[in-house]
All heavy atoms as an XYZ file, in Angstrom:
931
protein
N     100.054    101.871     92.192
C     100.701    101.947     93.497
C     100.393    100.659     94.248
O      99.280    100.162     94.219
C     100.180    103.155     94.279
C     100.623    103.144     95.731
S      99.910    104.455     96.728
C     100.842    105.842     96.145
N     101.385    100.175     94.942
C     101.169     99.003     95.785
C     101.206     99.418     97.257
O     101.447    100.584     97.584
C     102.210     97.918     95.481
C     103.639     98.351     95.779
O     103.843     99.445     96.348
O     104.560     97.596     95.452
N     100.950     98.474     98.135
C     100.874     98.762     99.569
C     102.206     99.289    100.107
O     102.214    100.154    100.993
C     100.391     97.521    100.358
C     100.086     97.877    101.808
C     101.390     96.397    100.280
C      98.846     98.659    102.015
N     103.318     98.827     99.571
C     104.625     99.291    100.051
C     104.800    100.796     99.779
O     105.312    101.531    100.623
C     105.747     98.493     99.405
N     104.376    101.249     98.608
C     104.485    102.676     98.284
C     103.534    103.496     99.146
O     103.893    104.568     99.628
C     104.202    102.921     96.795
C     104.163    104.384     96.397
C     105.442    105.175     96.680
O     106.516    104.566     96.863
O     105.364    106.414     96.733
N     102.327    102.989     99.353
C     101.382    103.685    100.223
C     101.949    103.774    101.640
O     101.892    104.834    102.267
C     100.026    102.991    100.227
C      98.947    103.642    101.071
C      98.697    105.092    100.653
C      97.653    102.836    100.985
N     102.525    102.694    102.132
C     103.143    102.715    103.463
C     104.279    103.733    103.538
O     104.439    104.427    104.541
C     103.665    101.329    103.841
C     102.560    100.351    104.198
O     101.390    100.771    104.328
O     102.880     99.148    104.346
N     105.062    103.843    102.464
C     106.157    104.824    102.437
C     105.597    106.240    102.542
O     106.102    107.068    103.298
C     106.987    104.669    101.164
C     108.229    105.565    101.153
C     108.816    105.711     99.769
N     107.956    106.439     98.850
C     107.697    107.753     98.901
N     108.226    108.497     99.833
N     106.909    108.332     98.004
N     104.529    106.509    101.806
C     103.919    107.834    101.849
C     103.300    108.121    103.217
O     103.391    109.241    103.727
C     102.871    107.975    100.743
C     103.474    108.050     99.364
C     102.433    108.287     98.287
O     101.360    108.819     98.554
N     102.756    107.893     97.067
N     102.680    107.116    103.818
C     102.108    107.285    105.158
C     103.217    107.570    106.169
O     103.078    108.444    107.027
C     101.268    106.053    105.552
C      99.982    106.033    104.728
C     100.969    106.039    107.045
C      99.163    104.764    104.870
N     104.332    106.861    106.057
C     105.463    107.101    106.957
C     105.990    108.522    106.799
O     106.343    109.185    107.782
C     106.571    106.086    106.685
N     106.001    109.025    105.582
C     106.448    110.396    105.328
C     105.496    111.401    105.983
O     105.932    112.389    106.580
C     106.523    110.644    103.823
C     107.099    111.981    103.447
C     107.234    112.137    101.942
O     107.817    111.237    101.298
O     106.756    113.171    101.421
N     104.203    111.147    105.895
C     103.218    112.021    106.542
C     103.410    111.975    108.051
O     103.345    113.011    108.725
C     101.788    111.623    106.144
C     101.549    111.952    104.671
C     100.756    112.317    107.033
C     100.282    111.359    104.088
N     103.658    110.787    108.589
C     103.880    110.656    110.033
C     105.094    111.483    110.461
O     105.094    112.105    111.513
C     104.104    109.185    110.419
C     102.871    108.319    110.329
S     101.687    108.612    111.636
C     102.571    107.987    113.044
N     106.114    111.499    109.637
C     107.333    112.239    109.949
C     107.131    113.751    109.842
O     107.545    114.506    110.713
C     108.449    111.803    108.998
C     109.773    112.476    109.265
C     110.840    111.999    108.295
O     110.943    110.776    108.088
O     111.552    112.863    107.747
N     106.457    114.190    108.787
C     106.302    115.618    108.530
C     105.097    116.238    109.232
O     105.063    117.442    109.451
C     106.177    115.870    107.030
C     107.446    115.582    106.260
C     107.260    115.865    104.792
C     108.549    115.617    104.027
N     108.376    115.842    102.594
N     104.084    115.437    109.542
C     102.860    115.958    110.143
C     101.857    116.342    109.070
O     102.123    116.278    107.877
N     100.691    116.764    109.521
C      99.614    117.145    108.616
C      99.787    118.597    108.181
O     100.185    119.442    108.974
C      98.256    116.981    109.300
C      97.969    115.570    109.750
C      97.607    115.309    111.058
C      98.045    114.505    108.865
C      97.329    114.020    111.476
C      97.772    113.211    109.270
C      97.406    112.963    110.575
N      99.450    118.866    106.912
C      99.573    120.240    106.423
C      98.269    121.007    106.639
O      97.256    120.449    107.047
C     100.007    120.270    104.958
C      99.006    119.639    104.002
O      97.822    119.473    104.368
O      99.404    119.315    102.873
N      98.315    122.310    106.364
C      97.167    123.192    106.598
C      95.935    122.786    105.798
O      94.815    122.850    106.302
C      97.537    124.646    106.270
C      98.452    125.289    107.282
C      97.804    125.443    108.647
O      96.615    125.788    108.731
O      98.502    125.195    109.640
N      96.124    122.366    104.562
C      94.964    121.991    103.751
C      94.271    120.765    104.336
O      93.041    120.661    104.296
C      95.355    121.750    102.289
O      96.144    120.586    102.160
N      95.040    119.850    104.902
C      94.442    118.682    105.528
C      93.680    119.082    106.791
O      92.589    118.572    107.045
C      95.497    117.620    105.860
C      94.914    116.428    106.558
C      94.099    115.544    105.870
C      95.162    116.208    107.898
C      93.534    114.453    106.517
C      94.608    115.116    108.547
C      93.792    114.230    107.855
N      94.238    119.985    107.558
C      93.544    120.437    108.768
C      92.224    121.122    108.427
O      91.218    120.913    109.111
C      94.454    121.360    109.578
C      95.753    120.713    110.081
C      96.610    121.741    110.789
C      95.471    119.527    110.959
N      92.205    121.891    107.339
C      90.951    122.505    106.888
C      89.960    121.428    106.459
O      88.773    121.490    106.766
C      91.199    123.488    105.744
C      91.703    124.846    106.211
C      91.699    125.869    105.094
N      92.502    125.480    103.938
C      93.831    125.631    103.855
N      94.504    126.166    104.850
N      94.477    125.260    102.776
N      90.459    120.435    105.739
C      89.611    119.328    105.312
C      88.993    118.632    106.526
O      87.801    118.323    106.524
C      90.414    118.317    104.476
C      89.612    117.109    104.111
C      88.746    117.127    103.021
C      89.682    115.947    104.872
C      87.978    116.025    102.694
C      88.917    114.837    104.559
C      88.074    114.876    103.465
O      87.308    113.784    103.158
N      89.787    118.398    107.554
C      89.291    117.754    108.779
C      88.149    118.564    109.386
O      87.105    118.008    109.742
C      90.409    117.597    109.805
S      91.609    116.323    109.409
N      88.358    119.853    109.520
C      87.341    120.714    110.129
C      86.058    120.711    109.293
O      84.954    120.596    109.839
C      87.872    122.135    110.283
N      86.192    120.808    107.985
C      85.023    120.824    107.108
C      84.287    119.486    107.137
O      83.055    119.449    107.171
C      85.437    121.171    105.674
C      85.892    122.598    105.512
C      86.587    122.847    104.181
O      86.664    121.923    103.333
O      87.063    123.981    103.986
N      85.031    118.402    107.126
C      84.417    117.076    107.140
C      83.707    116.832    108.459
O      82.558    116.383    108.480
C      85.478    115.993    106.879
O      86.098    116.253    105.616
C      84.858    114.604    106.873
N      84.378    117.127    109.567
C      83.758    116.957    110.880
C      82.459    117.760    110.960
O      81.432    117.258    111.419
C      84.724    117.391    111.989
C      84.091    117.391    113.344
C      83.941    116.215    114.049
C      83.640    118.570    113.907
C      83.326    116.206    115.301
C      83.032    118.578    115.145
C      82.877    117.394    115.851
N      82.489    118.984    110.486
C      81.327    119.875    110.565
C      80.190    119.464    109.634
O      79.058    119.918    109.801
C      81.733    121.308    110.237
O      82.648    121.763    111.203
N      80.460    118.627    108.673
C      79.425    118.255    107.703
C      78.496    117.150    108.215
O      77.529    116.799    107.543
C      80.071    117.821    106.386
O      80.741    116.591    106.544
N      78.764    116.617    109.397
C      77.930    115.575    109.986
C      77.337    116.050    111.305
O      77.852    116.970    111.939
C      78.751    114.304    110.249
C      79.233    113.628    108.990
C      80.536    113.808    108.534
C      78.388    112.803    108.251
C      80.979    113.185    107.384
C      78.821    112.174    107.099
C      80.119    112.363    106.668
O      80.550    111.747    105.526
N      76.289    115.364    111.736
C      75.662    115.597    113.034
C      75.920    114.359    113.886
O      75.830    113.229    113.384
C      74.139    115.805    112.860
O      73.934    116.865    111.934
C      73.474    116.131    114.186
N      76.232    114.582    115.165
C      76.618    113.476    116.043
C      75.721    113.407    117.267
O      75.305    114.442    117.799
C      78.067    113.649    116.508
C      79.030    113.850    115.364
C      79.382    115.124    114.947
C      79.552    112.770    114.678
C      80.246    115.321    113.879
C      80.416    112.951    113.608
C      80.758    114.223    113.218
O      81.604    114.407    112.162
N      75.467    112.196    117.722
C      74.801    112.009    119.007
C      75.780    112.452    120.096
O      77.005    112.332    119.920
C      74.438    110.541    119.209
N      75.287    112.970    121.206
C      76.195    113.392    122.282
C      77.171    112.288    122.711
O      78.327    112.574    123.000
C      75.253    113.771    123.423
C      73.996    114.192    122.732
C      73.880    113.281    121.527
N      76.718    111.053    122.683
C      77.590    109.939    123.096
C      78.711    109.661    122.098
O      79.707    109.018    122.443
C      76.757    108.674    123.304
O      76.094    108.331    122.090
N      78.594    110.128    120.857
C      79.616    109.892    119.828
C      80.479    111.112    119.527
O      81.460    111.018    118.805
C      78.951    109.447    118.521
C      78.387    108.064    118.606
O      78.710    107.293    119.504
N      77.525    107.726    117.667
N      80.110    112.247    120.074
C      80.778    113.494    119.720
C      82.266    113.493    120.077
O      83.106    113.885    119.266
C      80.069    114.672    120.388
C      80.546    116.059    119.999
C      80.447    116.283    118.500
C      79.717    117.108    120.742
N      82.613    113.031    121.259
C      84.029    113.041    121.677
C      84.884    112.181    120.751
O      85.963    112.600    120.321
C      84.156    112.571    123.122
N      84.409    110.991    120.423
C      85.172    110.115    119.527
C      85.287    110.733    118.136
O      86.359    110.691    117.520
C      84.524    108.738    119.450
N      84.203    111.320    117.648
C      84.230    111.939    116.319
C      85.237    113.089    116.271
O      85.956    113.248    115.283
C      82.842    112.432    115.938
N      85.298    113.868    117.339
C      86.235    115.000    117.388
C      87.693    114.547    117.338
O      88.562    115.312    116.934
C      86.036    115.796    118.678
C      84.895    116.732    118.629
C      84.850    117.584    119.874
N      83.766    118.533    119.773
C      82.975    118.868    120.771
N      83.168    118.367    121.973
N      82.005    119.723    120.574
N      87.951    113.340    117.753
C      89.333    112.851    117.824
C      89.770    112.121    116.556
O      90.668    111.287    116.579
C      89.483    111.972    119.057
C      89.246    112.791    120.333
C      89.481    111.994    121.551
N      90.814    111.423    121.498
C      91.706    111.491    122.454
N      91.417    112.091    123.563
N      92.898    110.929    122.326
N      89.166    112.472    115.431
C      89.458    111.796    114.169
C      90.951    111.825    113.817
O      91.512    110.807    113.427
C      88.617    112.359    113.020
C      88.670    113.841    112.918
N      87.787    114.657    113.602
C      89.487    114.660    112.233
C      88.059    115.905    113.323
N      89.090    115.937    112.497
N      91.599    112.951    113.967
C      93.024    113.043    113.602
C      93.886    112.222    114.565
O      94.867    111.599    114.141
C      93.484    114.492    113.576
N      93.522    112.205    115.843
C      94.264    111.387    116.811
C      94.206    109.924    116.404
O      95.228    109.234    116.376
C      93.676    111.561    118.221
C      94.248    110.590    119.212
C      95.465    110.849    119.829
C      93.588    109.413    119.516
C      96.007    109.942    120.732
C      94.120    108.504    120.413
C      95.331    108.774    121.029
N      93.006    109.432    116.078
C      92.876    108.026    115.722
C      93.450    107.722    114.344
O      93.911    106.604    114.094
C      91.418    107.566    115.857
C      91.046    107.428    117.304
C      90.143    108.291    117.909
C      91.643    106.456    118.101
C      89.836    108.173    119.254
C      91.345    106.328    119.446
C      90.433    107.190    120.015
O      90.144    107.069    121.353
N      93.485    108.687    113.461
C      94.187    108.509    112.188
C      95.658    108.266    112.451
O      96.243    107.305    111.940
C      93.996    109.735    111.294
C      94.892    109.829    110.059
C      94.698    108.634    109.141
C      94.629    111.143    109.333
N      96.272    109.113    113.263
C      97.699    108.923    113.580
C      97.920    107.610    114.310
O      98.901    106.912    114.061
C      98.241    110.088    114.402
C      98.450    111.339    113.567
C      99.306    112.367    114.265
N     100.636    111.903    114.568
C     101.694    112.005    113.760
N     101.564    112.548    112.584
N     102.872    111.575    114.134
N      97.010    107.272    115.204
C      97.108    106.007    115.937
C      97.102    104.829    114.956
O      97.958    103.952    115.031
C      95.946    105.886    116.933
C      95.938    104.609    117.700
C      96.733    104.456    118.821
C      95.131    103.550    117.308
C      96.741    103.272    119.539
C      95.127    102.361    118.011
C      95.925    102.213    119.129
N      96.150    104.831    114.012
C      96.093    103.737    113.038
C      97.355    103.698    112.184
O      97.906    102.630    111.944
C      94.864    103.837    112.129
C      94.876    102.755    111.085
C      94.473    101.468    111.410
C      95.339    102.999    109.806
C      94.528    100.448    110.471
C      95.400    101.985    108.856
C      94.990    100.706    109.185
N      97.788    104.854    111.708
C      98.974    104.884    110.855
C     100.180    104.328    111.595
O     100.942    103.525    111.038
C      99.228    106.319    110.367
C      98.190    106.764    109.360
S      98.133    108.513    108.845
C      99.731    109.160    109.064
N     100.346    104.705    112.855
C     101.460    104.211    113.660
C     101.360    102.704    113.858
O     102.343    101.979    113.671
C     101.480    104.938    115.005
C     102.701    104.592    115.826
O     103.833    104.639    115.285
O     102.535    104.246    117.012
N     100.182    102.226    114.221
C      99.984    100.792    114.435
C     100.170    100.018    113.132
O     100.791     98.955    113.120
C      98.598    100.517    115.013
C      98.380    101.099    116.388
C      99.294    100.506    117.440
O      99.290     99.274    117.608
O     100.021    101.283    118.087
N      99.648    100.548    112.042
C      99.775     99.884    110.744
C     101.237     99.756    110.340
O     101.687     98.684    109.931
C      98.995    100.652    109.674
C      99.232    100.137    108.293
N      98.674     98.968    107.828
C      99.995    100.628    107.282
C      99.086     98.756    106.589
N      99.876     99.762    106.245
N     101.968    100.836    110.476
C     103.378    100.806    110.074
C     104.225     99.913    110.973
O     105.206     99.334    110.521
C     103.947    102.228    110.033
C     103.365    103.131    108.940
C     103.907    104.541    109.076
C     103.648    102.568    107.552
N     103.818     99.778    112.237
C     104.577     98.926    113.152
C     104.174     97.457    113.043
O     104.830     96.590    113.611
C     104.405     99.403    114.600
O     103.094     99.111    115.048
N     103.070     97.194    112.330
C     102.608     95.822    112.158
C     101.733     95.307    113.290
O     101.354     94.147    113.301
N     101.390     96.163    114.242
C     100.545     95.753    115.363
C      99.086     95.975    114.980
O      98.631     97.101    114.875
C     100.887     96.576    116.606
C     102.300     96.356    117.086
C     102.642     97.228    118.271
O     101.728     97.555    119.059
O     103.816     97.583    118.394
N      98.349     94.876    114.806
C      96.967     95.015    114.359
C      95.993     94.111    115.104
O      94.886     93.905    114.639
C      96.852     94.715    112.849
O      97.322     93.380    112.618
C      97.637     95.708    112.027
N      96.352     93.570    116.239
C      95.461     92.658    116.961
C      94.659     93.420    118.015
O      95.148     93.706    119.096
C      96.271     91.547    117.611
N      93.412     93.773    117.676
C      92.547     94.491    118.598
C      91.249     93.732    118.760
O      90.804     93.037    117.847
C      92.239     95.900    118.073
C      93.439     96.777    117.937
C      93.824     97.259    116.705
C      94.186     97.118    119.040
C      94.931     98.079    116.572
C      95.296     97.940    118.925
C      95.659     98.413    117.689
N      90.605     93.896    119.895
C      89.289     93.320    120.115
C      88.289     94.069    119.247
O      88.238     95.298    119.258
C      88.900     93.431    121.580
C      89.784     92.623    122.500
C      89.391     92.785    123.954
O      88.189     92.910    124.239
O      90.299     92.790    124.783
N      87.472     93.329    118.524
C      86.561     93.929    117.552
C      85.576     94.906    118.181
O      85.195     95.889    117.552
C      85.806     92.843    116.800
N      85.148     94.678    119.415
C      84.138     95.548    120.009
C      84.719     96.710    120.803
O      83.988     97.484    121.389
C      83.176     94.739    120.884
C      83.882     94.046    122.039
O      85.118     93.942    122.015
O      83.175     93.600    122.961
N      86.019     96.873    120.795
C      86.646     97.996    121.491
C      86.827     99.166    120.532
O      86.685     99.021    119.318
C      88.021     97.575    122.029
O      88.933     97.397    120.953
N      87.147    100.344    121.075
C      87.409    101.495    120.211
C      88.606    101.212    119.307
O      88.607    101.586    118.139
C      87.642    102.763    121.046
C      87.779    104.052    120.245
C      86.577    104.286    119.331
C      87.955    105.235    121.158
N      89.595    100.499    119.831
C      90.743    100.144    118.984
C      90.308     99.238    117.833
O      90.848     99.319    116.735
C      91.841     99.478    119.802
C      92.523    100.425    120.722
N      92.884    100.085    121.985
C      92.895    101.714    120.564
C      93.444    101.117    122.579
N      93.464    102.123    121.735
N      89.320     98.386    118.084
C      88.778     97.549    117.016
C      88.103     98.382    115.941
O      88.205     98.091    114.752
N      87.412     99.433    116.367
C      86.773    100.354    115.413
C      87.847    101.055    114.593
O      87.725    101.179    113.374
C      85.877    101.379    116.148
C      85.363    102.443    115.191
C      84.721    100.671    116.841
N      88.915    101.492    115.250
C      90.029    102.133    114.541
C      90.583    101.180    113.488
O      90.794    101.568    112.325
C      91.157    102.558    115.521
C      92.375    103.046    114.766
C      90.658    103.600    116.498
N      90.803     99.940    113.881
C      91.347     98.944    112.962
C      90.402     98.699    111.784
O      90.829     98.670    110.637
C      91.617     97.637    113.708
C      92.314     96.604    112.876
C      93.710     97.015    112.470
O      94.376     97.762    113.190
N      94.159     96.563    111.336
N      89.120     98.541    112.070
C      88.137     98.282    111.019
C      88.078     99.439    110.021
O      88.132     99.239    108.804
C      86.762     98.056    111.631
C      85.669     97.795    110.609
S      84.021     97.875    111.331
C      83.903     99.604    111.751
N      87.995    100.668    110.531
C      87.935    101.836    109.649
C      89.249    101.992    108.894
O      89.261    102.303    107.702
C      87.571    103.102    110.441
C      86.116    102.998    110.923
C      87.780    104.370    109.598
C      85.692    104.084    111.884
N      90.366    101.759    109.569
C      91.667    101.864    108.913
C      91.833    100.872    107.778
O      92.298    101.222    106.685
N      91.443     99.624    108.011
C      91.567     98.606    106.960
C      90.634     98.906    105.792
O      91.021     98.756    104.629
C      91.297     97.228    107.542
C      92.413     96.748    108.444
C      92.123     95.425    109.125
O      91.035     94.836    108.900
O      92.988     94.972    109.886
N      89.415     99.327    106.093
C      88.472     99.716    105.039
C      89.068    100.858    104.219
O      88.994    100.857    102.989
C      87.150    100.150    105.670
C      86.166    100.728    104.686
C      84.924    101.264    105.377
C      84.018    101.957    104.385
N      82.880    102.576    105.009
N      89.673    101.820    104.898
C      90.257    102.976    104.216
C      91.456    102.570    103.371
O      91.639    103.091    102.268
C      90.629    104.059    105.238
O      89.462    104.399    105.998
C      91.164    105.302    104.562
N      92.260    101.636    103.867
C      93.399    101.146    103.064
C      92.882    100.532    101.764
O      93.402    100.833    100.687
C      94.212    100.108    103.846
C      94.989    100.656    105.009
S      96.262    101.831    104.547
C      97.577    100.739    104.104
N      91.855     99.690    101.874
C      91.286     99.053    100.681
C      90.734    100.100     99.715
O      90.978    100.025     98.513
C      90.180     98.072    101.065
C      90.697     96.847    101.797
O      91.917     96.580    101.750
O      89.874     96.158    102.438
N      89.987    101.077    100.244
C      89.432    102.146     99.395
C      90.542    102.917     98.695
O      90.449    103.233     97.513
C      88.624    103.138    100.230
C      87.224    102.722    100.547
C      86.498    103.821    101.311
O      86.257    104.897    100.725
O      86.197    103.590    102.491
N      91.577    103.244     99.458
C      92.679    104.039     98.905
C      93.375    103.295     97.782
O      93.644    103.868     96.719
C      93.691    104.401    100.008
O      93.015    105.080    101.069
C      94.808    105.278     99.467
N      93.663    102.021     97.990
C      94.363    101.245     96.972
C      93.505    101.014     95.736
O      94.047    100.746     94.660
C      94.847     99.926     97.561
C      95.978    100.076     98.586
C      96.226     98.765     99.303
C      97.259    100.586     97.923
N      92.180    101.137     95.859
C      91.306    100.958     94.704
C      91.137    102.239     93.883
O      90.560    102.203     92.797
C      89.930    100.440     95.147
O      89.201    101.458     95.798
N      91.628    103.362     94.393
C      91.529    104.631     93.663
C      92.416    104.620     92.427
O      93.438    103.929     92.385
C      91.950    105.799     94.557
C      91.077    106.119     95.755
C      91.743    107.204     96.604
C      89.687    106.553     95.314
N      92.063    105.440     91.469
C      92.891    105.565     90.275
C      94.259    106.164     90.618
O      95.269    105.779     90.051
C      92.184    106.423     89.235
C      92.916    106.483     87.920
C      92.117    107.202     86.847
O      90.980    107.610     87.055
N      92.721    107.366     85.689
N      94.291    107.117     91.562
C      95.539    107.743     91.982
C      95.661    107.653     93.503
O      95.454    108.651     94.212
C      95.594    109.204     91.540
C      95.499    109.371     90.062
N      96.508    109.013     89.214
C      94.488    109.831     89.275
C      96.141    109.251     87.963
N      94.921    109.745     87.977
N      95.963    106.464     94.029
C      96.077    106.320     95.488
C      97.284    107.092     96.009
O      98.283    107.250     95.315
C      96.246    104.817     95.681
C      96.805    104.324     94.398
C      96.269    105.231     93.321
N      97.154    107.596     97.224
C      98.275    108.312     97.841
C      98.073    108.336     99.346
O      96.971    108.080     99.844
C      98.365    109.743     97.315
O      97.248    110.489     97.769
N      99.126    108.681    100.053
C      99.023    108.846    101.497
C      98.051    109.951    101.854
O      97.297    109.850    102.816
N      98.037    111.012    101.077
C      97.124    112.127    101.314
C      95.676    111.681    101.141
O      94.805    112.020    101.941
C      97.449    113.280    100.360
C      96.660    114.536    100.608
C      97.150    115.664     99.711
C      96.421    116.953    100.008
N      96.939    118.069     99.223
N      95.410    110.903    100.083
C      94.058    110.379     99.867
C      93.653    109.465    101.019
O      92.517    109.522    101.495
C      93.983    109.626     98.544
N      94.588    108.641    101.478
C      94.290    107.764    102.609
C      93.850    108.584    103.824
O      92.842    108.271    104.457
C      95.504    106.902    102.976
C      95.325    106.209    104.284
C      94.582    105.040    104.372
C      95.864    106.739    105.447
C      94.367    104.421    105.593
C      95.663    106.125    106.675
C      94.912    104.960    106.740
N      94.579    109.613    104.152
C      94.262    110.435    105.322
C      92.884    111.065    105.188
O      92.096    111.052    106.139
C      95.325    111.519    105.528
S      96.929    110.869    106.048
N      92.572    111.598    104.024
C      91.267    112.230    103.819
C      90.136    111.204    103.901
O      89.109    111.454    104.530
C      91.228    112.968    102.489
C      92.063    114.236    102.527
C      92.110    114.923    101.170
N      92.921    116.116    101.270
C      92.436    117.346    101.116
N      91.170    117.543    100.838
N      93.230    118.387    101.229
N      90.334    110.049    103.283
C      89.304    109.005    103.343
C      89.103    108.501    104.767
O      87.974    108.235    105.180
C      89.676    107.841    102.423
C      89.507    108.082    100.928
C      90.123    106.942    100.133
C      88.040    108.250    100.572
N      90.184    108.369    105.519
C      90.055    107.908    106.904
C      89.201    108.886    107.704
O      88.288    108.466    108.422
C      91.433    107.758    107.560
C      91.354    107.188    108.961
C      91.544    105.836    109.173
C      91.096    108.003    110.052
C      91.459    105.300    110.458
C      91.003    107.487    111.336
C      91.198    106.122    111.549
N      89.478    110.169    107.577
C      88.713    111.172    108.319
C      87.247    111.125    107.900
O      86.348    111.145    108.753
C      89.308    112.582    108.131
C      88.376    113.667    108.668
C      90.667    112.657    108.820
N      86.986    111.032    106.618
C      85.597    110.942    106.150
C      84.916    109.697    106.722
O      83.808    109.758    107.252
C      85.545    110.904    104.626
C      84.103    110.923    104.095
C      83.972    110.414    102.696
N      84.263    108.986    102.700
C      84.577    108.295    101.625
N      84.688    108.875    100.463
N      84.815    107.004    101.697
N      85.587    108.549    106.633
C      85.012    107.304    107.150
C      84.808    107.367    108.655
O      83.808    106.869    109.177
C      85.901    106.110    106.789
C      85.862    105.777    105.314
O      84.921    106.127    104.610
N      86.891    105.108    104.839
N      85.774    107.956    109.349
C      85.683    108.068    110.811
C      84.485    108.930    111.220
O      83.652    108.514    112.026
C      86.980    108.650    111.376
C      86.987    108.679    112.865
C      86.597    109.716    113.674
C      87.358    107.617    113.736
N      86.719    109.362    114.984
C      87.186    108.081    115.061
C      87.831    106.325    113.528
C      87.470    107.286    116.172
C      88.114    105.538    114.634
C      87.926    106.026    115.935
N      84.410    110.114    110.671
C      83.322    111.029    111.030
C      81.973    110.430    110.649
O      81.025    110.492    111.433
C      83.530    112.386    110.377
S      84.936    113.295    111.058
N      81.887    109.850    109.478
C      80.628    109.245    109.047
C      80.232    108.099    109.979
O      79.066    107.957    110.316
C      80.740    108.726    107.629
C      79.396    108.201    107.129
C      79.389    107.655    105.726
N      80.432    108.168    104.897
C      80.926    107.517    103.855
N      80.455    106.343    103.514
N      81.873    108.037    103.130
N      81.185    107.300    110.419
C      80.851    106.136    111.251
C      80.291    106.535    112.617
O      79.545    105.769    113.218
C      82.063    105.221    111.419
O      83.013    105.803    112.271
N      80.618    107.725    113.102
C      80.122    108.187    114.397
C      78.938    109.149    114.260
O      78.412    109.638    115.253
C      81.242    108.853    115.202
C      82.188    107.841    115.776
C      83.367    107.523    115.113
C      81.885    107.168    116.940
C      84.232    106.575    115.636
C      82.743    106.217    117.473
C      83.915    105.904    116.809
N      78.500    109.387    113.043
C      77.439    110.372    112.808
C      76.043    109.769    112.983
O      75.856    108.553    112.933
C      77.561    110.938    111.393
O      77.182    109.965    110.441
N      75.086    110.659    113.172
C      73.688    110.234    113.236
C      73.242    109.649    111.909
O      72.407    108.733    111.878
C      72.792    111.420    113.604
C      72.915    111.925    115.043
C      72.081    113.188    115.220
C      72.491    110.861    116.034
N      73.779    110.150    110.831
C      73.431    109.640    109.509
C      73.760    108.152    109.397
O      72.977    107.373    108.877
C      74.162    110.426    108.406
C      73.694    111.853    108.263
C      74.423    112.834    109.184
O      75.043    112.429    110.181
O      74.348    114.032    108.904
N      74.899    107.757    109.914
C      75.312    106.351    109.875
C      74.433    105.516    110.803
O      74.066    104.399    110.466
C      76.788    106.200    110.259
C      77.317    104.806    110.112
C      77.418    104.313    108.677
O      77.380    105.122    107.741
O      77.521    103.086    108.486
N      74.106    106.060    111.963
C      73.264    105.324    112.897
C      71.901    105.041    112.296
O      71.310    103.994    112.552
C      73.106    106.092    114.201
C      74.341    106.051    115.072
C      74.159    106.795    116.385
O      73.071    107.336    116.641
O      75.122    106.810    117.163
N      71.366    105.958    111.500
C      70.047    105.741    110.905
C      70.091    104.672    109.819
O      69.075    104.062    109.519
C      69.484    107.051    110.352
O      70.248    107.496    109.247
N      71.271    104.435    109.236
C      71.421    103.402    108.216
C      71.504    102.024    108.874
O      70.982    101.047    108.346
C      72.682    103.654    107.353
C      72.958    102.495    106.422
C      72.536    104.950    106.587
N      72.141    101.960    110.022
C      72.346    100.647    110.686
C      71.190    100.240    111.484
O      70.396    100.368    112.043
C      73.584    100.695    111.560
C      74.823    100.840    110.734
O      74.882    100.323    109.632
N      75.808    101.536    111.236
């Protein structure tokens, strides 16, 4: 799969919305981490920022300040794109799941203890 096919699949997800299995995955992934009170609100908004990144990515708008929340969205989104394309079976669905995992992990206490 190349980036054009992944973009096509992401656009299809944007059009159709997230399915029930993805929503369950989001809830399970979010619940599998512990968050500092200051990071909890951002962590809870994982699906919002996933859609935000997908929309920005598809529109070609990617210029964000690195230290802003939009910069974090961009950084996690680009990392997730690279991870997805390196998979044996990349897909839009895999991208969405990896983004949520990366997002929740980046705001978790577990990640803070590593940095």
